[in-house]
Residue, then its C-alpha position, 0 to 999 in steps of 0.5 A: m334332856n342333855k345327858k352329857w353331865f351324867m353319862p361320863f359316870a357310867a363310862a368311868a365305871l365301865a372303864v374301871a370294871l374292864v381294867a380291874c376285872q380280869e377274865e380269869t377271875k370273872e367267874k369267881e367274882e360273879a359267883t360271890e358278888v351277890e353275897d358280898h353286896n348283900h351282907d357285911d358292911h352293907h347292912d342297915h346301919n340305923h340299927d344295932h344288930a343285937e337289937l334286931s328281931e329275927k325277922d328284921k335280921q332275915i329281911s336285912q339279909g334279903y329273905f322276906e315275903d312280898s307282903d313285907i314290902t311297902d312303898r317309901p317316900l324320897t324323904n326316906w333318903q333325905g339329907e346330904w350324903q357323900s360317896v365312900y369311893p374316895y375313902l376306899l382309894d385313899g386307904t381309909l377303908d383298908g382295915v375293913l377290907e383286912h377284917k373281911a379278908y380274915h372272915g371271907d374268901k378273898t385277900a384284902e387286895e382282892y376285896k379292894e379291887y372288887y370294891k373299886i368296881g362296886y363303889a366307883t363313881d365321880v359323883t362325890q355328893i348327893d343332897i336329897a330333899d322331899k322332892t329334889m335330888t342335887f348331884y355334885k360332880d367336878g365342882e358342878a351341881v345339877i338338880g332334878t325333881y323326882e316322883y316315886d315310880g314304884y319298886e322292883i323286887l330282884t332275885y339273886e343267884k344265891g336265893n335271897r332278894g332285894v328291893r329297888y326303890i325307883f324315882k323318875q325325874v319329871d323336869d325335862s329341862s334338867q340334866a339330872p338322871k332320868y331315873v334313880q334307884f335306891s337299894d339299902h336293904i330296907i323294904s318298908d317306910q323308914a329312914s335310911g342310914h346308907f344306900h347304894i344307888y343306880f341312875g341313868d335314862d333307862r329304867a329296865k337297864l338299870l335294874e340289870e346292873m349288879d357290878n357297880w353300886p356307888t355307895y353313900y353315907p351321911k356327909a357329916m361322918s368322917g372317913e374313920e367314922i364310916a370305916d368304924e360303922m362298916d367294921a362294926h357290922l362285920h361281926 
């Protein structure tokens, strides 16, 4: 497999992290990363929180039983998706960060630096069908055919947990990533409203990634609509 197409993504994310994450704040960031990543604007946007049952609220926050987890098909993420990273960089999400700062433990600028690491990616769009994923970067597209490869349960420092749903690329002639892992705070067979994604050649190594989680919303949404969605779930 030719890995050149998607490897720069990982290198770019690492470069951003090395620049943005100063040594004196590293310990604080590691201590709060899990909480930020699993709350606020990262909730399931398919449901109004006021209508969620108490159990569903607990699940969305990472508290669930193993028996609650089910397998999920790739069609749970079917559609055309856009990265939110450009909206972070151009200021569209500044209001969301100011809202987070009002309720959180960082300034808006500190949150922005944090999400510059978390959202960093040069894959601007991902199109997902029942068996394929198409990745768009620098005006080019690569397509991979994927099969379900199970899920993994991750336990975080805070005590809550997450589920990564994993798909393996089965076309050796494709330049698409060998493994793709989805995290969207949903643990049963239902459609996703947004997702965080991890991709590369090493399945086990991807499971260790906690700092960079490129995030995608439906392509049909404007940046302002995405910001409104994120802001609505900070309450």
